[in-house]
C-alpha positions in Angstrom: 18.2 -41.2 13.3 14.6 -41.3 12.2 12.3 -38.4 13.4 9.7 -39.1 16.0 6.1 -38.8 14.7 3.5 -37.0 16.7 5.5 -34.9 19.1 4.9 -35.3 22.8 2.5 -33.0 24.6 3.1 -33.3 28.3 2.1 -30.8 31.0 4.4 -29.4 33.7 5.3 -31.6 36.6 3.8 -30.8 39.9 6.1 -29.6 42.6 5.1 -32.5 44.9 6.1 -35.2 42.4 9.2 -37.2 43.4 11.6 -37.8 40.5 11.7 -41.4 39.4 14.4 -43.9 38.3 13.1 -45.5 35.1 14.4 -48.4 32.9 13.1 -48.7 29.4 13.9 -51.4 26.8 13.0 -51.2 23.1 13.7 -52.4 19.6 14.5 -55.9 18.3 17.0 -58.5 19.4 18.7 -60.8 16.9 19.8 -64.4 16.8 22.7 -65.6 14.6 22.2 -68.2 11.8 25.9 -68.3 10.8 28.8 -65.9 11.0 27.1 -63.3 8.8 23.4 -64.0 8.8 20.8 -63.5 11.6 17.2 -63.7 12.5 15.4 -60.6 13.8 12.0 -58.9 13.6 10.5 -55.6 12.4 10.5 -53.7 15.7 11.8 -50.2 15.0 12.6 -49.0 18.6 10.2 -46.0 18.1 8.1 -46.8 21.2 11.1 -47.1 23.5 12.5 -43.7 22.3 9.1 -42.0 22.7 8.7 -43.5 26.2 12.2 -42.4 27.2 11.7 -38.8 25.9 8.4 -38.5 27.8 10.1 -39.4 31.1 13.2 -37.2 30.4 11.0 -34.3 29.6 9.5 -34.5 33.1 13.0 -34.6 34.7 13.1 -38.3 35.6 16.3 -40.4 35.4 16.0 -42.9 32.5 18.2 -45.8 31.4 17.2 -46.5 27.8 18.4 -49.8 26.2 17.6 -50.5 22.5 18.2 -53.3 20.1 21.2 -52.5 17.9 19.1 -52.9 14.7 16.5 -50.3 15.8 15.7 -47.8 13.2 15.0 -45.2 15.9 18.1 -44.3 17.8 19.0 -42.0 20.6 22.4 -40.5 21.7 21.7 -41.4 25.4 20.8 -45.1 24.6 22.8 -48.2 25.1 22.5 -51.0 22.6 22.2 -54.8 22.7 22.2 -57.6 20.2 20.9 -60.9 21.7 18.5 -61.4 24.6 21.5 -62.5 26.8 23.2 -59.1 26.1 20.1 -57.3 27.3 19.9 -59.5 30.4 23.5 -58.8 31.3 23.0 -55.0 30.8 19.9 -55.0 33.1 21.7 -57.0 35.8 24.6 -54.5 35.7 22.4 -51.4 36.3 23.7 -49.8 39.4 21.4 -49.3 42.4 18.7 -51.5 40.8 16.7 -51.5 44.0 16.0 -47.8 43.5 14.4 -48.3 40.1 10.8 -47.2 40.3 9.4 -48.2 36.9 10.5 -50.7 34.2 8.9 -50.4 30.7 9.9 -53.5 28.8 8.9 -52.7 25.2 11.7 -54.6 23.5 10.7 -57.2 20.9 12.9 -60.1 21.8 13.6 -63.4 20.1 11.4 -66.3 21.1 13.7 -68.9 19.5 17.4 -69.5 18.8 19.1 -71.5 16.0 20.5 -74.7 17.3 21.5 -76.3 13.9 21.5 -75.5 10.2 21.2 -78.6 8.0 21.5 -79.3 4.3 19.7 -82.6 4.1 21.1 -84.7 6.8 24.4 -82.8 7.0 25.0 -80.2 9.7 26.6 -77.2 8.0 28.0 -75.8 11.3 28.4 -72.2 12.5 30.6 -71.0 9.6 29.3 -68.9 6.8 26.8 -71.0 4.8 27.8 -71.4 1.2 25.5 -70.4 -1.6 25.9 -73.8 -3.3 23.2 -75.3 -1.0 19.9 -75.7 -2.7 17.8 -76.2 0.4 18.5 -75.6 4.1 16.6 -76.2 7.3 16.9 -74.3 10.5 16.4 -76.1 13.8 15.1 -73.8 16.5 14.5 -74.0 20.2 12.7 -71.7 22.6 14.6 -69.1 24.6 13.9 -68.2 28.2 11.7 -65.1 28.6 13.6 -62.0 29.8 10.5 -60.5 31.4 10.4 -63.5 33.8 13.6 -62.3 35.4 12.8 -58.6 35.7 11.4 -58.9 39.2 14.6 -60.4 40.5 16.6 -57.5 38.9 14.3 -54.7 40.0 12.5 -55.9 43.2 10.8 -52.5 44.0 9.7 -51.4 40.5 6.4 -51.2 38.7 7.0 -53.4 35.7 5.1 -53.1 32.4 5.5 -55.5 29.4 4.3 -55.5 25.9 3.1 -58.3 23.6 2.3 -57.9 19.9 -1.0 -59.6 18.8 -1.9 -59.7 15.1 -5.1 -61.6 15.2 -8.4 -61.3 16.9 -10.9 -58.5 17.6 -10.4 -55.5 19.9 -12.5 -57.3 22.6 -10.3 -60.4 22.2 -7.2 -58.3 22.7 -8.7 -56.7 25.8 -9.5 -60.1 27.3 -5.9 -61.2 26.7 -4.3 -58.0 28.1 -3.1 -57.6 31.7 -5.6 -55.0 32.8 -6.4 -54.0 36.4 -9.2 -55.6 38.4 -11.4 -52.7 37.2 -10.9 -53.8 33.6 -9.8 -51.6 30.7 -8.8 -48.2 32.1 -7.9 -46.2 28.9 -7.1 -46.6 25.2 -4.8 -44.4 23.1 -4.6 -43.3 19.5 -0.9 -42.8 19.4 2.4 -43.8 21.1 2.9 -40.3 22.5 -0.5 -40.4 24.1 0.4 -43.8 25.7 3.7 -42.3 26.9 2.0 -39.4 28.5 -0.4 -41.7 30.3 2.5 -43.9 31.6 4.4 -40.9 32.9 1.3 -39.7 34.9 0.7 -43.3 36.0 4.2 -43.8 37.2 4.3 -40.5 39.0 1.0 -41.3 40.7 2.4 -44.6 42.0 5.6 -43.1 43.2 3.8 -40.4 45.2 2.3 -43.2 47.3 5.7 -44.8 48.1 7.4 -44.2 51.5 
């Protein structure tokens, strides 16, 4: 397990704060190319672990689900491989209507491999031999997991993440899902963001019946 950088600094919970049921996803999914090879991404799972520890430290109930290839691990986490595995695990969460907050930080596959070809020949799903000089992968888009989260968790606050590598800070702010008041806060580290989200979630839950 890799160590968490920048340890959390979170204040004590107020006595009037109701404990929350929180679901957190993190890390990468993967898509098979053949029986031994796969496509994945560089997500480490660090943010998911930091978020989960922030809520655990305040006494909240947390379900943490990480991609199996995450570099950052946690003994209380469950692990998934493909997007479909994560969807199944989320659907199977008991008492899903009682979930207050969903933080969907997993970096999931946008495409799946539909065919692997050597020239005009489909090499199939078996292990691809090294004798091939050139291969092409045929990809098709996968459904977005985040689109189904409202059906799984009808009463939850839901937050999603999207990695953007291009554009200025102003461009990113324009693309972000901010409130009607615009940008509310910015953070220099993942632990600072986690602390904010705990306070934000607790503030929302206080207003629930």
